[in-house]
N, C-alpha and C positions, 0 to 999 in steps of 0.2 A: 659471302658467306651465308646470307639470309636465303639466297635462291637455292643453294646446295642443301640448306637445312630443310626448306620447304618440300623439296623434291624427295627427300627421305622421310618425311613425316607420315604419321598414321592418318592421313586425310582421305582414306579410301571409302570409309563409312558404309553407304548403302551397297556400293559395288561388291565389296569384300564379303558383306553379310549375305548378298545374294548368291555370290559363287560359293561361299561355304553350304548353303542350303542346297543349291543345285547338286553339288558333289556328294552331299549326305543322301539326297534322294536316289542319285545313281548308284552309291554304295549299297543302299537298302534294296534297291530293285535288282542289282547283280548278286547279292548275298542271297535274297528269296529265290532268284532262278537257279542257283547252284545248290540250293537246299532242295528245291523242286525235283531237280535232276537227281540227287541222292535219294529222295524219298519216294519219287514216283517212277524214276527211270529204271533201266535195265541194270543199274548198279545199286540196288536197294542195300545189299549187304557189302558195303566198303568197309572192311574190317582188316585188312592186312595189306602189305606192300604191294603185291600183285595186283590186288583189286583197285587199289588207289592209282596205280600205274595204268591200268585199263581204262579208268575213269577219266584220267587227264589225257588219254589218247585220243579222245574225241576232240575235233577241232572246236566245235562251238564251245565246249567246256573251257579250253584254252582262251578263246576270244572273250567270253565272259569274265574269266578270271583275270586276263590282262587289263580289261576295262575297270575292274573293281581296283586292281592296283594303281591304275592311272589315277583314279578318283581318289584313292587315298593319299597318293603323292601330292596331288593338287591340294586337296584339304589340308593336309598337313603344312604344305608351304604357306597357304593363306593364313593359317593359324599361327605358325611360328614366325612369319614375317610380322604380323601385327603385334605379337608379344614382345618381339625384339624392338620393333618401333616405339612401343609404349613405354618399355621399362629400361632400355640401354640408351643412356644418354651421350656416351663417348662416341664420336663418329667412327674412329678406328675400331673400337670393340664391335660396333654394330656392323661394319662392313666384313669384318673378320667372321662374325656369327653368320652372317648371310652367306659367306662362301663356304662354310663348314656344313652349314644346313643345305645348301643347294647341292654340294658334293655328295653329302649323306643320301638325300633323296634321289638324286640321279643315279648314284651307285645301286641304291635299292630297286630302283626302276629297271636298270640295265641287268641286275642279277635275277630279277623276277623273270624278265624275258628270256634270259639263258636257261632258266630252270624250265620254264613252260615250254619253250620252243625247241630246245636242242636235245631233248631226251628221246 
């Protein structure tokens, strides 16, 4: 029981902190790139559906947007994992929450890819 409990404890410390910071920087850079594309690119007046659609038809915009979503998913997983580890003491409740969080984040990632790449 001790070995199992230790493997699910929040002993990730510096590693989790560093991963959070790296994903935060990636999100910031991706957001700044997208803002620059909107502000300085040919899509300066993105004010209607057709303008947004043409903006997201650009492959580079799709790639940067997908990188942003992946960084958000990783960032959210690390944060939620640590919150669950710190505050949920019941093993079964913890595993259940992990599975729900993973399903939600994986579903969000798949949905974002479907929206970005199948239109």
